[in-house]
N, C-alpha and C positions, 0 to 999 in steps of 0.2 A: 849487685842487681845489674842486669844487661838491659839495654832499651831497644825497642824496636819502633822504627818510624814508618808509620802507615800512611800512605796517600790515600787520597779519596775518601777520608773518615767520615764525613757526614752523607757519603753517597753509599749505594747499595752496597758494593762489595767490601770496602774499607770498613762500612758500618758493621756489617755481618761478621768480619773477621774479629772485629774488636769485641763485639757481644759474646763470640765464642771464646775467646781468650779470657774475658771476664768470668763466663759461667763456669769455666773450669780453675779458677782460682790461680791463674798463672802469675808467677812471680815476676814475669817480663814487665818492665816500665813501658807505658804505651804513650808514644809521642804522635798525637794525633794531628795529621796535617789538613788545615782548612784554610779558606781564603778569607774567611771572617770569624774570628773566635768569639765575637759577641752575638752571632746569630743564634737563633733559639735552638736551631738543631745541633750546633756545636755546644751549646749550655746544656742541652739534654744528655748529650754524648758524656759530657764530662761528669755528670750526676751518677753514671754507672759505677763507676770506681775512683778510689783515691790514687790509684795507678795510672791514671789517665792525666796526660799534660796536653793542653791545646797548643799548638804550633802554627803560627800564621805564615802563610807563604804561597807562593805560586809556582806551579810546575816549570815554568819557562825559565825559572832562576833558581835552581836546586842548591847552589852556593848559598844563597840566602835563607833557604829553610834549613839548610844544616845549621846556619849560623844561630839562627832563631830557636832550632832545637837544643843546642848546647847550653843557651842561656836558660832553658828550662830544667835541665838535668845535669847532674855530675856523673851518672853513670856513662859507660861507654856505649856508643851507638853501634850493637852488635848486628842488628838486622834492619833490612828495608823491606817494605811491601809496595809494590809498583802497580798501579792501575791508573789508566788515562781515560778521558772521555772519547768516545770513538765516532759517534754519529751526532749531529746536530749541533756542532759548536765549531767557532772559529779557530780553535786552538790547532796547533801542529803536534798532533798526536806522536808521530814517529821521532821528531826532534825533541820532544819532552821525555820520551820513554829512553832514548840514548843519551841524552845528558844525565838523566837521573842515574843511569849506569855508571857513566864516567865519574860523576862526582862521589858515588859512593864508594867507586875504588880509590878516589883521591884521599876520602874521609877514612879510609882504612876500615871499611865495614866488612864484616866476615862472612854474611849470609845474605842473598839476595832473592827474594821471591816475586816473581812477575806473573801477573795474571793477564793471559793472552786469549786464544780462541782455538777448538779444536778445528782441523781442517781435513778430518779424514782417518781419525785415529793414527795409526803408526806412520801414514803418510804425510802427516803434517809437517816434519821436519823439511820434506822437499816438495811441499805444496803450497806455494804462496797464494795461489788463486787469482781469480781476477776480480774478487770483491776487495774493494780500495781498502776498507779498514782492516781487514785479513791479512791483505799483504803488508800494511805498515806494522802489525803485530809479528809477522813472520820475520821482518827485517829487524824489528827490536830482539826478537829471540835470538838471532843469529850473532847480533851485535853483542848480547849479554854474554853468549857463550864463548865468542872469540876473544873479546876483552878480559874475560875472567880467567881464561887460561894461562896457567903458570903463574897466577896472583896466590893470595891466601884467602880471596873470596870464593866461598861456594855459592851455588845457586840452584833454584828449583823452580819449574815452570808449571803453572796450573792452566789447564785449556778449557775453559767452560763451554757449553753448548748454548743455545737460545734459552733465555731465562723465563720459567715460569710466572716470573713477578711482573712480566710484561701484560699479564692478564689482570687488568684493572678496570674497575668500573668507569664509565664514562668513554670517551671518543679514542683514546689511544688503544684500550683494550678491544674496542669494536674494530679497529684498524687491524690489530694483531690477528684476531681470529678471521676475519674476511681474508687477508692476505694469505693467511695459512690454507684457508680453502681454495683461493683462486690460484696461487702459485704452485702448490704441492700437487694439485689434480690427482689426489687420492694416494699419494706417496706418505710415508711417515716421517715426521720430525721428531729429533731428540730434544728433549728440554731438562733443565736443572734448577732447582730452587737456589736462590741465592744464598739462603742459609747454609745449603751443604756445600757451597763455595766456601764460605766462611768457615765451616768445620775443616775442609781439607786445608785451608791456609793455616788455621791453628795447628792442624797435625804436622805441618811442613815446618812451623817454627818450634814446635814442642818436641819432635822427634826428627831432627835435621840430619843424622846420620842415615835414617831410612829413605830420606827424601831427596838429598842433595845429589847433584848430577842427574835428575830425572825430570821429565815432563810427563804429566797426568792430565789425561782428558777426563772431563766431568760431565755426567748426564745421569737422570734419575729416571727418566720415563722415553718411551719411544711411541709415538702415536701418529695415526692418520686424523684428519679432520673429523670424521665420523665418530671416531673412538673419543677424541677429545670432546665433542658435543655430547656424547652419551655420558661420559664421566661427569662433565660439569651439570646436566640435568640430574643426575643420580645423587650427587653430593650437596647441590644448592636448591634443587627443586625449580630451578628456572631454566629457560632456554638460554643458549649461550647468546651473549649480545654481539650483534654484526651491524655493519654499516652497508651503504649502497657499493655495489663493485665497482662503479665507475669513480667514486672517491678514492678507493685503492688504486685503481689503475693510475690515476691523475699523481698522486703520491709516489708510487713506484717509479713514475717516469720522471717527475720533478726531483726526487731526492734519489741521485743515480745510485749511491752507495746502497741504498734500502734496495732498489731494483735488481741491481746486481747479486744482492745477498739471497733473495728470494729465488732468483733464477738457479742459483748455486745450490740451494735447499732442494731444489727439484731435480738438478742435473747430477750433482754429486753427493751432498748430505754428510752431516755429521756421522761418525763411526765409532762410537764409544762402546766398549764391553761393560754394559750395565752390571751384568751378572758378577763379574770380577770386582767391581766397584763396592757391591751390594755386600760381598764377603769381607771387604775391608772396613765397610760402614754399615753395619745392619739397619741403622735408623735412616738409610737414604730415602729420600722422599719421591714417591710417584706424584703423578699431577692430582690423584684424589686425596692423597694424604695433605699436600701443600694446600688444596682449595680448602679442606676442613681445618687445617691447623694454623694457616697463616694468612690466607686470602681475605680481601675486603668484602667477598660475596657471601661469607658465612658468618652470623652473628656468634659471638663466644662469651 
């Protein structure tokens, strides 16, 4: 049995990948990296499958993560899924991403899947943008490709757009919707369900020959704010929750990464071929699907 080391296991993307692998009865052993294996979220994750082993560790020290992982399994660590926190933390995203690539090579990992961000479809390779966390991901992508060249480690890159899952009850969801309306000024924004990122992550690990050496951009819908609000009302029976525009203005000014990002949404924007993606994954969710099936706005 091969093992896959999955970072961000109790976060949105890592957790989604794990649930997708479990739902497909994958034979891969899952080494779920978490800062605290005794936390409620880590313990809930472990209950999903006997194939899941919790690995404590901090992305600042990937060598320790691999040491702890090898103590949990006798299987070879064949794959790594890499995702880092981008905004709102004090961690050095770029250093963490690059160090994990370097350690994976040192540990003879055969396959490395990195979750990055779309920066304009095919232009992403050559478009670092002025959005700080997009730029960091651009650097990590190129580090991965350059360092893996001539080695036995294959790679795949996932490039998701903005998350539908940012639309949550409470203040953060109100900010997401209000900033969308203010910054996009009638232009559309592409969004994706995190569960679909997990789907394509699982696809990449279960079908490595199809995905290796490729970067694939991920989106499930393309909406103006008015379309977003209309779908929200149709599917939930409620008006989309909003906050005061001055609150958003203050946030977009104070959190510069966020301000640059929303400006980029308006000036350039994501450019994913959603139709082509839907052919590969007919279950790809649009915003209405996600609201009904997964959001906290609809009782199930």
